[in-house]
N, C-alpha and C positions, 0 to 999 in steps of 0.2 A: 504494499499501500505506499504510495506516495506521502511524504509527510507532511505536505498541508491537507490533504483529506487525513491522515491521521490524527495531527492536531486537533482538526475541525471538530471530527467526530469524539475525541478526547473532551475536549468541551463540553460538549452534549452529557458526557457521561457524567464529566464535575458537577455539572448543573444537577442533574437527576440524584447524586449522591448527598451534595449539599440541601436539596429539598427535604430527602429521606431523614438525614442525618441531625440537619441544624447546623447553621454558622460555626457555632463554638466545637462540636466534634469534628466537622469536615474538616475546618481549618487545622486544628490541633493532629489530625491522621494523615490526611488527603492533600492538604495544603501545598506539600512540596513533593506531591508524586507526579511522574512527567512521563508520556509515551514515550518508548522506545521504538517498537515497530508493532506489526501485526504481519505475520506469515504462519500460514497454511493452518488457521485456526487458532494459533498461541498469541496472545496478547503480551509482551513485554513491557511492564513498568517499572521506573525506578525511582528509588527514593534515598534522601543523602545518607541516612545511618543505617546502621544493623538493626537497632532497636526499633525502629520505625516498621523494616521489615518483617521481624518478628511479630511484632504486636497486631500490625496488617494482616500476616497470614492465621495468626492466632484467633482472631476475634472478628476481622471483617472478609475474609476472602469470598466466603459463599455470597455475600450479599453484594462485593465488590463484581464476582464473576456475573450472577443475574443481570445487574445492572448493564453491566458493560455488553453481555451479551444481547440485549436490546437496543445496542447501536451499531455494535459489530458483528454484519452477518456472517453465520459460520462459526462464530468463536465457540472454541471447545475450551480453554483454559486460560487463565491469567496466572502469570508468572511475575513475583515481586522480586527486583533484583536490587542490592546497593550498588549506586551508580559511582563510576571513577571519574574524578575531576575533571572537566573539559570534556566529556563525552557526550551530555545531554543537553539539548537545546533548551535556552533559556523559556521558562513558562511566560505566556504574555500577560496572565492574571495575577500570579503570585509572584513574591520577590525571593529570589535563590538566596536562602540564606549561609547554611554550609554545605562541605561537602563532605566531611566525616568529623566527628565528634570523639572524644576519649571517652571510658564508660563513666570517670568521672573525674573532677577536678585534680589536676595533675596524675592522674592515672591513665596509662595504655596499655594495649597489648603487648606483648613481647615481640618486638620487631615492628611496631607500629608505631611511624612518626603522628601524631596530631595535628590535625590539618583544622584549626578552625579561625575560619575567614569569615568576621562580621560583616552585615551587611551594611551598604552605604550610607545610610541612614541610621548608623548606630546611636544609640542614646544610652549614657550613664543610668544605672541602676535602673534596667528596664525591667529587672526581678519585682519590683516595688510595684511599677505598674501595672503586671501581668499579674501577680496576685492580688492587687486592688479587684482587678476585673473578675477576678475569681469566686469573688464572694456575690452570690445573687441569691436571695431569699425570697421563696415565693410567699406574700402576704396573706395568701390566702390560709396558709397551713398555720395555725395558731391553737394553743392548749383549747382555747373557746371552742374552735369547730373539730376536734379529735373527740371522737365517739368513745367511751371508756364501758369495758365489760371485763368478765372475767379472765378473758386471753390477753388482756395486753394492760391490767390493772396494774401490773407492777413496775412496767418499762414506762409507763405514764407517771406514777410515783416519784420514781427515780428521775426521769426527766425535769418534773416540776422542781425537786429538790437542787439539782443542779442550777437550774435557770434563777433558783430564787436565792442560790448562796451567795455571801459578802464577799467582795473583792479580798483574796490572801486568807479566807478563811476555807478549812478543808473540809471537805461535803462528807468523810468519810469513807469516799470511794473515789479513786481517780485511776484509771480511766473509767467512764462508764462505756461499755460495751453492749450494744444491743444488735441481737442478732431475729432475723425474721425472712419468710418467702416474701415475693414482690408482690407490692400492693396491700399488704398488711400494716404499715403506716411509719415505719422507719424513718425514710425521709421526712413525713409531716413532724415526727416528734425533733428530728434537727431543726428544723426552719422554729417551729415553736418555741424552743429554746434560743436560738439566736434571736429571735423577735422579744421575746420577754427580758432579756439581760438588755439588748438595746433600750427597751421602754423603761426599765427600772434603775437599769447604771449606765447611763449614756455614754459614760467616761472611760467602761471598758471596751478594749478592742476585740471584737469578735470574727470571727473566720471561717466562714463554710466552704467547703470546696468536696469534690470528687476526689478518691483516689487517681482515677485517669488525669483530672486536670493536675493534681499535684505532680504526676510523672511530666508531663507536658510543660509545665512552668518550669521543674528544676533542668530539663533538655533545654530549654530557651535561656535560662541562666547562663548553663555551660556554654550556650554557643556564643553570647553576648560577654562572654568572659565575666561576667556578674554574678558571681554565686555567692560573693560576700554578703551582697544586698539581698539575696535569696535566704541566706541565713538569719541576718539580722532583721527580717520581716517575720519571721516564727515566732525568735526571740520575745517581739514584744507583742506576741499578741496574748490576751488572758482568756479565752475559749475559743478552744480549736475544735472544731466539728467536721468530722470527714466521714464521706459516703461511699457506699461501693467499694470498701475495704478490700473484697475479695479479687479485686482487679490491679492492686498493686504489685508490682513484676521489676525483676531486675535488681541486682545483686546492690548496684551501685545507690539505686534510686532508693532500695530498702534502708541502706545503710545511712542515707541521709535522712529519712523520715525518723529513722531512730534515736537520732542524734536530737533533731527537733522535739521528738515525744521524750525521750529522758531529761532533756532539759527543763521543758513546760513542766513536767510533773515534779520535777525536783525543787522547782521553785514555785511549786502548788498553784499551778495555773491548770484549769480544768482541760480535759481531752475527753472528747466523746466521738466514738467509732460505731458505724451502721456497716453491717455486713448480713449476706445472705446465710452464712453458716456459721458455727460458733467457732472461737479461736483454735480450738483442736484441730479442727479441720480445714484450715487455712493452709493449703499443701506448699503454696508456692510461697509463703513466708516463711522467715528465717525461725526457728526453733526458737530463740533468746525473745523475738519481738512477740512471739504466739505466748512465751511464759510471763512477760510484763503484760500483755493484755488481759491474760487470765486473773491477774493478781489483782484488777478491779475486782468491779462489781459487773458481772455477766448475766446480761436478762433476755428473755427470748420474748416475741410475739408470736402466740398460735392464731392458726385460724379463727374468727369467731363464732361465738356460739348463735343460735337462733335469735334470742333476745336482742345480742347485738346488731345482728342482721338486721332485725325489723326495724331497730333504732336509725341506723345508718340508711335504710331505705327511706323510711318515714322522713328523715330531714332533705334527702335528694329530692322527694318528691315535691316536697315545702319549696325547694330552689326551683324547682323546674315550672311548678305552676304560678310562682311570684313572676316569672318571666312571661309565661302562657296558660293564662287560666284554662286553656282547652285540653292543657296536658294532665288533667288532674286522673289519678289512676286509684281506685277505690281500696279500701283496707284490705279485702278479701283477696285481691291480688296479689298486693305487698306480702299477704303471708306466704302464697302460692309462690312467689319468688324467693322469700327468705328460705322456704324449704327446698326448693331445687337447685338454688346457686350456693353452694358450699364455701365460696372462696371468699377473697378480701373484698376491700372497697372498690376497687376497681372493677371486680368482675360484678360485683351487684349492681353499682352506676351503669355497666355497659346493659344488662338486663334488663334494667330500667327503661335505658334510652330505647330497646330495641322495642318494647312493649307499646312505648308511646310514640313511635314514629310507626309502626304499623296502624297505630288508629288514626295517624294525622294521613299517612300516603293511602288506605284505604276509607277515610271518611267515615268510620265507624267506630262507636262505641265498642270498646273490646270486653268480652265476658270473659269468666273463669275461664270455658274450654277454649276461647280461641288464646287467651293466655299461656295456657299448657301447649296448646299447639306452636305457638311464638318461640317457648322457650326449650321446645324439644331438641332442637339443635344445639344447644348451649354443651360447654364442652364438659358440665357437670352431669350431663345425661348419657357422656359416651358410652357408660358400662352397661347401661340399657340393651346398646346395638350388637352386644355380643350374643345375648339370649333371645331376643326376638327371631323367630324363625318365619321365611316367606310360608311356608304352610299355614302359619298364624295369622298372617294377614288375608289369604287366600280366602281362609275360614271365617273370617268375621266379615269381609267384605261381602262373600257369597251370600251371608243369611243376612245382611241388614238389606242386598239390593236384591234378593229371593234369586239368585244366579247361581246356578252347578258349578262348582269347581271344576268339571269336565267344560262347562261352556267357556268358563273365562279363559281356560287352554287352549280352545279349540280357534280356528279359524273364521270364527262366526264374526260379522260386522255388523248385526244387530245394532239399532244403537242402545237397546237395552242391557248389551252384552259388552259393546265398546266402552261406555264412558267407564263401570265398575271396574272394566279389567283396566282402564288406564290410571284409575284411582288407585288401585293394587299396584301397578309399577310404581307409581308417585310413592306411595305409601313404603315400598321397599326399599327405595333410594332414600327415604328421609329416615325410615327406623332401623335399617341394617347397615351393617358396612359393605355389602355385595357390591362387586363392581356393575356397571350397566351392561357387560354382555352376560355375566352370568344371571341377572336378574331377568335376562330375555331369554336365555335358556331355560329358568326356571317356569316361565312363560308360556309355554310351547313353542320352544327353539326360535324367538322371535331375534332380530336384529337388534343391536344396542343402540342404532340409531331409532328404531322405533320405543325404545324405554324413552330416550332423550325427548325425543318429540311427544310422548306421554307427560313426563313430568313439566316440561314447558307449558303444554296445554291446561293441564290441569292448575298450574300455578297463575295463567291468566285467567282462567275461570273462576278461579277463588276470590279474585280481586273484585271482579265484577258480580260476583253472585254469593250474597249474604249468607243463604240457605247452604249451600256446598258448602263455604266456610266453617259453617256451624257444624254440619254433617262430617269433615274430615277431622273435625276438634274430636267430637262423638268418639268417630272410629280410631283414633290414637288412643284415646283413654281407654273404651275396650282391648284393644290389642296389649295396650302396657298391664291392664289388668290381668291379661290372660281368661279373658272373657269368650 
């Protein structure tokens, strides 16, 4: 591929990446990536450091390949390499910062000459500016908006204690380590601590950042030959809050964090760490660091119980109704959602949004049966797909429409047979994990395209026919109950 076309195509890939990842992550990990060649289905892109190459390969290669495949015809794979100084073309949109960087300030690999080439627009104490940009607090995530239940009561109490402690006074545990699965409130508590400290003790310096941002800022400081400013910034912090700690990688970066951590704890400055796993399961983190983290208070947040799920849904409904009175959902349906969706706040909010959207798009009030059908595809219901059989669907549909199983599987084209048959195919696609070809075979040896046509047709009919939508909801309930 000609270089001009290569760079033009790469620009579109970069735009897609920025749109999906956001400006911050894109700039951190892909801002200095450049296309080298596209030959025989292989796209070769280069980055200036081994660390960037390793991070992209471990965390973003699948996303990069998918997005690049949408722009490069015939793409089979993406290879990332560390470019040699002077071999890659200058990026038209992102300034070239360095060609290679040492693993740590003053540290190089054996036989490796550090080549720290600062940008033309070099500014003293660049680390200070980078760190100040890192602290971005979500103002909607406060203690008042945090829903407390048995599953998160201890984590909430510990976070409140940290936030209310006076400067220089020990809180009884340092660091505070909060671990939980995605969407259960770790980040919410970090933001709540930061806001409470800023409101009640405005002279205290608070820093909130992700482990990913810490790594990027450290690398930036090394490239700018400004590691002293980087270290000084952490020395002046009163409350340090680190999110997604499980992503902290690289020996030099972990050492730098360990130095900052030890210094802050020794000076009775508060450190709060949030991660997806407990300290003992941080496989990429040094054992000494894990031991220090376990020396404070380690608390976990479990999945919310049904009472807390009801509370979360009720609050989310009130917010939706305040924006749009037509978004009202009955308590009965909230109870159904709380029973069906057992994940965290994000999953609950997503399920509620799905029901409200169904009401708005179909211009009809949602009943309990319809809500059950809307939630049928939720991830929490995936366990049902393993036990529902196509024979069960055929039996329930045939009985409901007074059509024999033999007729449903036959080539008959009478409307009183065709529509129930299409409904059966639709339900088989929605309620089981069977593929379209397999469903076709089970419905009298039909082609997968016939099944796809049936699914689309019933989808369309259901939007225009309220009675059909209710029938389908009733059929789903009967099938799930094994009736």
